[in-house]
BAKOL-786598 format. One record per atom (N, C-alpha, C): residue in one letter; x, y, z. Coordinates in pm, whole numbers, padded with zeros to 5 digits, always signed. Example, Ala and Ser with C-alpha at 12.3 -4.5 7.8 and 13.67 -1.06 7.14 Angstrom:
REM BAKOL-786598
A+01319-00569+00780/A+01230-00450+00780/A+01320-00330+00780/S+01285-00225+00708/S+01367-00106+00714/S+01290+00003+00787/
//
This chain:
REM BAKOL-786598
I-03534+02573+02215/I-03384+02517+02205/I-03350+02475+02345/D-03319+02370+02402/D-03288+02328+02534/D-03155+02409+02568/D-03138+02470+02713/D-03035+02521+02749/D-02986+02635+02680/V-03084+02734+02645/V-03020+02841+02588/V-03058+02971+02665/S-02970+03090+02638/S-02971+03202+02742/S-03040+03288+02685/I-03071+03300+02537/I-03176+03358+02468/I-03293+03306+02413/D-03382+03357+02460/D-03555+03297+02427/D-03608+03354+02309/P-03676+03280+02249/P-03757+03327+02129/P-03861+03442+02142/V-03855+03522+02059/V-03918+03661+02080/V-04039+03657+01964/F-04174+03695+02016/F-04291+03675+01957/F-04352+03810+01966/R-04393+03837+01846/R-04493+03967+01829/R-04602+03943+01735/D-04712+03970+01802/D-04852+03905+01746/D-04959+04047+01723/H-05067+04025+01669/H-05136+04147+01654/H-05199+04233+01764/H-05164+04181+01904/H-05204+04226+01988/H-05093+04354+02052/T-04973+04361+01960/T-04884+04448+01995/T-04894+04595+01902/P-04850+04692+01920/P-04893+04815+01838/P-04799+04784+01681/K-04857+04811+01586/K-04822+04845+01453/K-04652+04896+01433/M-04578+04825+01390/M-04430+04866+01400/M-04394+04809+01273/Y-04331+04947+01182/Y-04245+04930+01058/Y-04341+04887+00947/G-04460+04841+00959/G-04535+04801+00842/G-04565+04673+00877/F-04542+04593+00992/F-04570+04456+00977/F-04624+04424+01137/R-04744+04319+01155/R-04804+04311+01247/R-04747+04190+01301/S-04693+04104+01268/S-04624+03969+01317/S-04487+03950+01295/Y-04452+03914+01409/Y-04278+03898+01419/Y-04231+03787+01498/I-04153+03682+01438/I-04086+03595+01534/I-03941+03593+01509/S-03848+03569+01611/S-03719+03550+01614/S-03683+03441+01697/F-03593+03342+01641/F-03542+03215+01727/F-03375+03221+01719/P-03330+03204+01827/P-03189+03215+01822/P-03140+03079+01768/I-03027+03103+01709/I-02953+02980+01615/I-02787+02967+01694/F-02796+02854+01749/F-02686+02809+01828/F-02570+02675+01768/L-02463+02705+01745/L-02386+02627+01683/L-02366+02514+01806/Q-02314+02411+01727/Q-02310+02258+01793/Q-02222+02279+01920/N-02117+02379+01908/N-02023+02385+02031/N-02085+02506+02119/G-02198+02521+02122/G-02282+02660+02232/G-02273+02772+02179/E-02191+02810+02067/E-02152+02938+02030/E-02303+03001+01969/F-02324+03114+02028/F-02438+03178+01930/F-02408+03220+01809/F-02521+03213+01719/F-02438+03214+01579/F-02563+03356+01517/G-02664+03367+01576/G-02764+03449+01487/G-02898+03419+01513/T-02991+03470+01473/T-03134+03447+01479/T-03192+03415+01348/L-03321+03326+01373/L-03404+03262+01238/L-03539+03377+01262/C-03529+03467+01186/C-03670+03557+01195/C-03768+03526+01069/A-03873+03577+01130/A-03997+03592+01046/A-04075+03679+01020/I-04144+03765+00958/I-04203+03889+00983/I-04325+03868+00864/D-04460+03934+00924/D-04567+03934+00837/D-04622+04067+00848/P-04688+04139+00756/P-04762+04277+00757/P-04912+04225+00819/K-04957+04100+00833/K-05077+04068+00866/K-05060+04014+01028/P-05167+04023+01087/P-05171+03995+01240/P-05175+03866+01213/A-05114+03769+01305/A-05133+03617+01318/A-05083+03573+01455/Q-05156+03445+01488/Q-05114+03376+01623/Q-05008+03300+01588/I-04886+03351+01666/I-04775+03253+01630/I-04696+03218+01731/N-04736+03254+01856/N-04667+03205+02005/N-04768+03060+02009/N-04745+02941+01944/N-04783+02846+01971/N-04716+02715+01962/P-04726+02596+02009/P-04648+02512+02014/P-04601+02452+01868/K-04717+02470+01785/K-04673+02409+01652/K-04570+02506+01566/I-04580+02626+01591/I-04490+02719+01519/I-04362+02726+01592/N-04377+02701+01710/N-04247+02692+01782/N-04173+02592+01764/G-04223+02492+01711/G-04155+02346+01671/G-04092+02368+01544/V-04179+02415+01444/V-04118+02423+01328/V-04008+02514+01309/F-04003+02649+01403/F-03877+02703+01387/F-03741+02666+01484/K-03796+02602+01573/K-03690+02521+01630/K-03604+02427+01573/M-03712+02335+01485/M-03648+02258+01386/M-03541+02311+01280/F-03609+02473+01233/F-03538+02486+01152/F-03400+02540+01173/A-03406+02610+01325/A-03267+02665+01374/A-03180+02565+01396/E-03244+02426+01425/E-03132+02315+01449/E-03096+02252+01306/L-03167+02276+01230/L-03105+02227+01103/L-03003+02318+01017/I-02999+02458+01039/I-02931+02516+01011/I-02793+02561+01082/S-02812+02527+01222/S-02672+02493+01319/S-02624+02375+01267/F-02684+02243+01231/F-02621+02143+01194/F-02546+02160+01040/H-02600+02221+00976/H-02575+02240+00836/H-02431+02332+00852/L-02419+02456+00929/L-02320+02506+00951/L-02193+02470+01008/S-02240+02338+01109/S-02101+02272+01178/S-02047+02178+01090/T-02142+02146+00981/T-02110+02034+00895/T-02000+02066+00791/M-02047+02194+00746/M-01987+02307+00658/M-01827+02312+00734/D-01823+02347+00849/D-01714+02367+00921/D-01624+02254+00924/K-01695+02140+00959/K-01597+02014+00989/K-01572+01979+00837/L-01621+02004+00729/L-01611+01956+00588/L-01482+02065+00536/T-01470+02183+00571/T-01377+02257+00525/T-01235+02232+00605/S-01232+02191+00742/S-01142+02119+00820/S-01049+01997+00776/T-01161+01932+00724/T-01106+01761+00686/T-01057+01804+00522/E-01099+01905+00478/E-01034+01917+00345/E-00904+01954+00361/K-00882+02049+00452/K-00736+02120+00475/K-00675+02005+00522/K-00718+01920+00651/K-00599+01823+00665/K-00582+01695+00576/L-00649+01677+00484/L-00622+01578+00380/L-00530+01632+00282/S-00564+01808+00266/S-00450+01835+00182/S-00337+01838+00220/E-00284+01889+00335/E-00195+01873+00408/E-00117+01729+00444/E-00222+01632+00464/E-00146+01488+00490/E-00103+01445+00321/H-00155+01500+00218/H-00129+01465+00086/H+00014+01511+00063/E+00015+01621+00094/E+00166+01712+00048/E+00266+01645+00137/I+00250+01593+00261/I+00336+01546+00367/I+00364+01403+00288/G+00252+01339+00263/G+00261+01185+00186/G+00378+01199+00092/E+00355+01287-00018/E+00442+01321-00156/E+00568+01352-00092/L+00591+01437-00004/L+00725+01464+00048/L+00813+01356+00103/R+00732+01249+00179/R+00766+01149+00238/R+00812+01051+00140/E+00740+01030+00021/E+00756+00923-00057/E+00900+00979-00140/Q+00892+01077-00182/Q+00995+01150-00254/Q+01125+01152-00180/F+01134+01155-00030/F+01280+01163+00051/F+01300+00997+00028/I+01207+00886+00006/I+01225+00747+00066/I+01295+00721-00093/A+01237+00791-00175/A+01294+00756-00325/A+01425+00815-00353/V+01455+00908-00301/V+01602+00989-00295/V+01700+00896-00214/L+01636+00883-00092/L+01737+00781-00002/L+01757+00646-00044/G+01668+00585-00100/G+01705+00445-00175/G+01792+00463-00273/H+01764+00594-00369/H+01852+00566-00477/H+02013+00599-00444/D+02030+00688-00328/D+02153+00758-00253/D+02243+00623-00196/L+02141+00538-00132/L+02213+00421-00047/L+02244+00315-00150/K+02209+00323-00263/K+02251+00206-00362/K+02407+00218-00380/N+02468+00317-00400/N+02623+00319-00410/N+02690+00288-00313/P+02693+00316-00207/P+02772+00248-00089/P+02732+00100-00059/V+02625+00064-00081/V+02591-00054-00047/V+02649-00123-00155/N+02648-00099-00278/N+02743-00164-00381/N+02894-00174-00366/A+02954-00081-00313/A+03051-00076-00265/A+03103-00180-00170/I+03016-00182-00042/I+03013-00282+00030/I+03025-00418-00012/S+02934-00447-00119/S+02901-00567-00183/S+03019-00607-00245/N+03106-00517-00335/N+03214-00535-00407/N+03296-00581-00329/S+03339-00499-00206/S+03449-00517-00143/S+03456-00663-00091/S+03346-00725-00041/S+03313-00838+00025/S+03386-00941-00067/E+03332-00912-00213/E+03380-00993-00323/E+03555-01021-00348/L+03592-00883-00334/L+03713-00886-00332/L+03798-00951-00240/L+03736-00930-00093/L+03797-01001+00009/L+03823-01154-00004/L+03704-01201-00050/L+03698-01336-00058/L+03774-01427-00182/R+03797-01313-00286/R+03901-01352-00389/R+04057-01350-00353/L+04089-01266-00236/L+04232-01229-00198/L+04261-01320-00090/S+04156-01336+00002/S+04210-01395+00124/S+04194-01531+00150/G+04294-01584+00198/G+04296-01754+00207/G+04268-01767+00362/D+04238-01672+00455/D+04230-01685+00582/D+04083-01739+00595/E+04018-01824+00653/E+03891-01894+00669/E+03810-01791+00762/S+03862-01737+00848/S+03784-01657+00940/S+03729-01518+00867/I+03846-01471+00824/I+03809-01348+00695/I+03716-01392+00604/N+03711-01485+00553/N+03598-01518+00454/N+03474-01533+00518/R+03457-01619+00621/R+03327-01626+00703/R+03286-01479+00711/L+03365-01386+00739/L+03301-01233+00792/L+03263-01188+00647/A+03370-01209+00551/A+03334-01153+00419/A+03184-01203+00348/N+03171-01319+00387/N+03022-01386+00345/N+02945-01341+00393/V+02933-01294+00526/V+02850-01224+00593/V+02807-01103+00559/I+02899-01029+00519/I+02901-00889+00483/I+02818-00895+00356/K+02867-00988+00242/K+02828-01006+00101/K+02678-01018+00135/N+02659-01141+00227/N+02516-01204+00233/N+02412-01088+00249/S+02466-01001+00371/S+02393-00859+00430/S+02342-00778+00309/S+02494-00725+00219/S+02462-00612+00150/S+02355-00669+00024/F+02368-00791+00001/F+02259-00860-00082/F+02116-00835-00063/R+02083-00850+00075/R+01949-00847+00119/R+01925-00703+00119/M+02029-00597+00155/M+01988-00465+00170/M+01956-00402+00036/L+02014-00476-00074/L+02033-00407-00212/L+01886-00445-00283/S+01795-00570-00203/S+01676-00616-00254/S+01603-00519-00178/M+01606-00480-00058/M+01522-00398+00017/M+01504-00271-00049/I+01654-00228-00076/I+01669-00083-00164/I+01581-00096-00282/E+01581-00161-00350/E+01493-00183-00479/E+01376-00189-00465/N+01325-00294-00356/N+01160-00257-00341/N+01135-00149-00289/I+01189-00074-00208/I+01182+00055-00178/I+01148+00152-00289/L+01246+00160-00369/L+01235+00236-00497/L+01138+00233-00568/D+01109+00111-00587/D+00986+00028-00659/D+00854+00123-00625/F+00848+00071-00477/F+00706+00133-00418/F+00706+00262-00420/A+00812+00347-00396/A+00818+00474-00374/A+00779+00555-00547/T+00852+00495-00646/T+00801+00537-00790/T+00669+00514-00803/G+00614+00377-00783/G+00455+00317-00796/G+00373+00432-00728/R+00409+00484-00616/R+00298+00568-00540/R+00330+00713-00593/L+00415+00771-00650/L+00428+00876-00702/L+00379+00877-00838/G+00323+00781-00885/G+00237+00785-01027/G+00371+00728-01137/G+00447+00668-01105/G+00560+00615-01223/G+00485+00483-01265/G+00473+00391-01147/G+00435+00252-01175/G+00543+00170-01198/I+00517+00075-01226/I+00646-00031-01242/I+00688-00002-01384/K+00798+00029-01411/K+00839+00051-01535/K+00897-00082-01620/L+00897-00133-01720/L+00918-00239-01798/L+00994-00202-01931/N+01119-00283-01943/N+01179-00266-02086/N+01165-00406-02127/Y+01072-00400-02222/Y+01042-00545-02310/Y+01159-00580-02394/K+01147-00705-02402/K+01249-00788-02483/K+01168-00891-02559/P+01178-00916-02716/P+01089-01002-02735/P+01102-01143-02716/N+01245-01190-02674/N+01292-01315-02667/N+01388-01331-02555/E+01353-01300-02426/E+01442-01284-02308/E+01504-01451-02283/P+01626-01446-02255/P+01699-01582-02228/P+01656-01610-02067/L+01549-01634-02051/L+01506-01669-01921/L+01559-01768-01855/V+01596-01889-01909/V+01656-01998-01830/V+01794-01932-01775/K+01864-01857-01874/K+02005-01813-01825/K+01936-01733-01688/I+01874-01619-01666/I+01822-01526-01611/I+01799-01587-01472/L+01696-01698-01481/L+01658-01761-01378/L+01748-01832-01289/N+01866-01907-01367/N+01980-01955-01336/N+02049-01862-01239/Q+02085-01759-01269/Q+02156-01667-01222/Q+02098-01606-01097/V+01963-01617-01096/V+01888-01588-00971/V+01943-01682-00865/I+01916-01825-00894/I+01927-01926-00808/I+02073-01927-00777/T+02182-01923-00864/T+02300-01905-00855/T+02322-01775-00720/E+02268-01679-00712/E+02274-01586-00633/E+02251-01598-00519/L+02119-01650-00494/L+02046-01712-00362/L+02122-01825-00322/K+02195-01917-00374/K+02247-02039-00339/K+02366-01986-00236/T+02420-01858-00262/T+02542-01831-00200/T+02506-01778-00063/I+02385-01754-00024/I+02329-01720+00097/I+02274-01838+00184/W+02204-01905+00122/W+02120-02040+00143/W+02206-02152+00060/Q+02349-02156+00122/Q+02433-02269+00090/Q+02393-02413+00085/H+02321-02423+00203/H+02298-02586+00235/H+02134-02603+00214/R+02098-02507+00134/R+01939-02540+00138/R+01889-02638+00003/P+01868-02737-00004/P+01821-02820-00129/P+01713-02747-00231/I+01722-02785-00348/I+01641-02722-00441/I+01646-02798-00589/E+01512-02834-00610/E+01483-02886-00705/E+01429-02809-00822/I+01466-02809-00943/I+01469-02715-01064/I+01422-02809-01159/L+01281-02751-01242/L+01274-02762-01374/L+01212-02658-01484/L+01300-02624-01556/L+01308-02538-01630/L+01299-02623-01764/D+01161-02574-01832/D+01097-02625-01984/D+01054-02520-02041/L+01123-02435-02109/L+01092-02310-02190/L+01080-02333-02344/D+00984-02406-02398/D+00976-02430-02546/D+00956-02296-02632/E+00847-02229-02573/E+00830-02092-02662/E+00882-01975-02609/P+00956-01884-02702/P+00991-01745-02654/P+00880-01662-02569/V+00987-01592-02492/V+00856-01517-02373/V+00914-01356-02407/A+00821-01309-02448/A+00829-01134-02464/A+00824-01079-02311/C+00930-01021-02267/C+00910-00948-02124/C+01023-00875-02102/D+01021-00834-01935/D+01150-00763-01905/D+01238-00851-01826/G+01332-00900-01873/G+01376-00992-01800/G+01460-00985-01643/N+01492-00853-01642/N+01552-00788-01514/N+01420-00799-01413/R+01326-00754-01453/R+01198-00746-01356/R+01135-00907-01319/I+01146-00979-01422/I+01117-01147-01383/I+01195-01167-01317/A+01337-01121-01310/A+01430-01192-01208/A+01416-01131-01075/Q+01379-01001-01066/Q+01320-00939-00960/Q+01210-01008-00883/L+01109-01038-00967/L+01006-01115-00892/L+01039-01256-00864/F+01126-01321-00942/F+01189-01460-00917/F+01253-01443-00779/S+01342-01370-00763/S+01429-01328-00638/S+01360-01301-00515/N+01246-01233-00523/N+01155-01239-00423/N+01089-01345-00338/L+01043-01428-00466/L+00958-01555-00419/L+01058-01655-00382/L+01189-01654-00440/L+01282-01755-00422/L+01344-01757-00271/G+01361-01626-00277/G+01431-01569-00114/G+01306-01624-00020/N+01196-01581-00015/N+01066-01609+00070/N+01085-01770+00087/A+01097-01873-00015/A+01089-01989-00004/A+01197-02035+00133/F+01330-01989+00047/F+01444-02053+00123/F+01402-01987+00292/K+01365-01849+00293/K+01362-01833+00431/K+01277-01881+00508/Y+01155-01909+00467/Y+01015-01952+00553/Y+01013-02079+00539/G+01091-02157+00438/G+01027-02302+00436/G+01136-02401+00510/E+01082-02511+00515/E+01145-02620+00613/E+01286-02680+00577/V+01393-02622+00677/V+01501-02640+00643/V+01558-02743+00577/N+01513-02881+00592/N+01534-02987+00532/N+01459-03058+00415/M+01361-02975+00401/M+01305-03022+00269/M+01313-02897+00131/P+01307-02956+00002/P+01356-02879-00077/P+01274-02787-00142/V+01330-02646-00193/V+01246-02552-00235/V+01248-02619-00412/K+01085-02607-00448/K+01066-02658-00588/K+01049-02563-00670/V+01102-02541-00765/V+01116-02446-00877/V+01081-02485-01011/E+00941-02421-01059/E+00924-02489-01189/E+00912-02381-01282/A+00946-02388-01423/A+00945-02277-01528/A+00909-02309-01660/I+00788-02306-01698/I+00749-02336-01821/I+00684-02250-01932/S+00708-02270-02053/S+00640-02184-02147/S+00582-02262-02268/C+00437-02284-02244/C+00388-02376-02368/C+00226-02297-02406/N+00211-02327-02494/N+00059-02297-02532/N+00009-02154-02489/G+00119-02071-02536/G+00105-01925-02511/G+00128-01862-02419/E+00177-01929-02302/E+00166-01891-02151/E+00288-01953-02101/F+00358-01826-02002/F+00471-01856-01930/F+00421-01890-01786/I+00465-01978-01732/I+00434-02002-01592/I+00552-02037-01469/L+00563-01986-01381/L+00669-02002-01294/L+00604-02018-01167/S+00661-02102-01103/S+00621-02120-00944/S+00745-02166-00863/V+00713-02093-00741/V+00795-02139-00667/V+00749-02209-00526/A+00772-02351-00463/A+00677-02399-00375/A+00796-02454-00245/N+00757-02415-00120/N+00842-02478-00021/N+00759-02520+00072/A+00801-02646+00135/A+00746-02732+00264/A+00728-02630+00385/C+00634-02609+00425/C+00597-02505+00547/C+00479-02544+00612/K+00444-02455+00729/K+00314-02476+00783/K+00214-02408+00710/K+00095-02399+00705/K-00004-02362+00633/K-00002-02217+00672/I-00035-02123+00579/I-00036-01968+00618/I-00159-01966+00654/P-00213-01868+00744/P-00358-01888+00782/P-00435-01786+00668/D-00560-01832+00660/D-00626-01741+00551/D-00639-01580+00580/N-00642-01547+00679/N-00654-01406+00706/N-00514-01332+00659/V-00399-01420+00668/V-00279-01335+00624/V-00272-01375+00471/L-00327-01466+00401/L-00316-01491+00247/L-00425-01402+00208/E-00547-01334+00280/E-00606-01233+00200/E-00538-01127+00178/R-00430-01096+00278/R-00410-00957+00255/R-00234-00959+00213/I-00168-01077+00203/I-00022-01113+00164/I+00027-01044+00054/F-00034-00965-00059/F-00009-00887-00142/F+00011-00728-00127/Q-00037-00723-00001/Q-00049-00589+00036/Q+00079-00540+00065/P+00129-00392+00060/P+00252-00338+00101/P+00257-00351+00248/F+00395-00361+00307/F+00399-00334+00442/F+00332-00455+00536/Y+00280-00548+00471/Y+00223-00634+00545/Y+00288-00761+00538/R+00318-00800+00654/R+00413-00919+00692/R+00364-01032+00757/G+00219-01055+00801/G+00176-01147+00888/G+00233-01198+01003/E+00254-01323+01023/E+00313-01362+01159/E+00469-01341+01131/I+00546-01252+01162/I+00675-01261+01171/I+00768-01347+01268/N+00850-01434+01213/N+00935-01512+01336/N+01064-01446+01363/P+01111-01438+01478/P+01236-01389+01519/P+01337-01388+01425/G+01380-01285+01399/G+01531-01311+01296/G+01495-01320+01163/R+01349-01295+01115/R+01313-01294+00976/R+01239-01179+00959/Q+01268-01036+01002/Q+01200-00929+00982/Q+01233-00888+00826/G+01119-00810+00798/G+01141-00754+00679/G+01057-00638+00621/L+01051-00560+00528/L+00986-00437+00503/L+00840-00459+00486/G+00813-00587+00411/G+00691-00648+00375/G+00634-00599+00247/L+00761-00553+00157/L+00740-00503+00020/L+00770-00605-00066/G+00832-00715-00047/G+00874-00797-00160/G+00754-00868-00233/L+00651-00959-00158/L+00560-00987-00237/L+00483-00900-00330/Y+00439-00735-00281/Y+00363-00679-00298/Y+00430-00619-00445/I+00552-00600-00460/I+00661-00570-00580/I+00631-00682-00674/A+00650-00811-00636/A+00611-00919-00717/A+00501-00910-00793/S+00390-00873-00726/S+00241-00887-00771/S+00213-00778-00859/E+00288-00638-00828/E+00282-00554-00923/E+00367-00563-01052/I+00471-00640-01058/I+00559-00658-01155/I+00471-00762-01268/A+00382-00874-01186/A+00312-00943-01266/A+00176-00875-01329/L+00148-00792-01263/L+00049-00683-01332/L+00072-00615-01439/A+00222-00587-01422/A+00262-00478-01533/A+00289-00582-01673/H+00300-00699-01632/H+00323-00804-01754/H+00183-00841-01802/N+00081-00817-01755/N-00023-00833-01783/N-00052-01000-01737/G-00009-01019-01645/G-00023-01171-01586/G-00064-01119-01414/R-00034-01236-01348/R-00098-01268-01231/R-00004-01343-01146/L-00009-01318-01001/L+00068-01370-00882/L-00014-01448-00795/D-00050-01574-00785/D-00155-01621-00692/D-00076-01719-00605/V-00141-01739-00475/V-00066-01829-00370/V-00154-01917-00346/I-00105-02055-00296/I-00187-02132-00233/I-00091-02205-00125/S-00180-02225-00033/S-00113-02272+00100/S-00190-02387+00159/T-00137-02525+00178/T-00196-02630+00240/T-00108-02644+00370/D-00147-02767+00424/D-00053-02832+00566/D+00078-02882+00520/S+00102-02870+00367/S+00220-02932+00373/S+00306-02853+00256/E+00234-02755+00217/E+00307-02674+00096/E+00253-02564+00080/T+00339-02434+00031/T+00282-02328+00002/T+00356-02283-00134/R+00268-02256-00261/R+00294-02261-00365/R+00260-02104-00416/F+00372-02046-00469/F+00362-01899-00551/F+00346-01951-00682/T+00255-01895-00768/T+00247-01912-00916/T+00210-01785-01001/F+00330-01766-01071/F+00323-01633-01174/F+00307-01691-01309/K+00164-01633-01381/K+00140-01664-01502/K+00132-01518-01600/M+00176-01565-01718/M+00136-01423-01824/M+00164-01475-01932/P+00099-01393-02050/P+00109-01446-02203/P+00245-01444-02226/C+00293-01528-02310/C+00419-01523-02371/C+00463-01403-02492/I+00331-01354-02513/I+00343-01258-02614/I+00236-01138-02533/N+00315-01032-02517/N+00252-00887-02497/N+00265-00813-02577/N+00137-00751-02615/N+00108-00605-02712/N+00151-00502-02617/Q+00249-00440-02623/Q+00272-00326-02533/Q+00250-00210-02630/D+00175-00115-02593/D+00137+00016-02658/D+00256+00142-02621/
//
């Protein structure tokens, strides 16, 4: 072994017989940090020529293998301990996020309700403008809180919970979402086509959440003077909901990760978010045995959600 302070020890048949053996070799084992661990020994009652390059090389190799194995076991134990600690910290963090999100809903709801009351009672234009700002901000806050709660619940093993109904009034539900978001983006044009010939078994609240995320993104990132296009149809046993807006093409490297949590791609100033909306929307789609896809060209970005009209839930 290079740079060692303890040399190999050899005893062959030229040395006096001791303790019933005539040949003895002892090779030092050093850990990778340079610490002396022990020795690798071999004894034989018969005389043998052991102090030669071949024997020396074999014992050196075995000593190095033992050293490597011991160091690997130490690293593995340390890594497992760190992973266990990180897992516990991660669970505590997600539990904290879930509790925080839950506790934030009540005060934000109070803010939203107060802004609604101000709008109804006040005839002052400046107060109404401020009340609208408060209302719109609280709406976005509630949306983020819902996404945080869903993300934390999913990470803690709960997954996206669904409350299926056999024939949800989706036309009413989708129109309610459109009305809510139009109060925020009042001057944004929108084209709507709702053609639901077949009943759809789904969780209406979750579909509303998915649609709200898609429509909100379309208003936020689409060209201001170009209409957002909403289409919802149910036919041939399939429900299809699509939201499209005119904007520059989303880069391919962003599209590859667009449904990942906390991934926001290229964020424009003033349009920051948590990066959870599309992830939650895709998880809602999967929970309905459906899927959420995106196609982006130089003229349009379109998100399309598809699911079977009838779902067999165990």
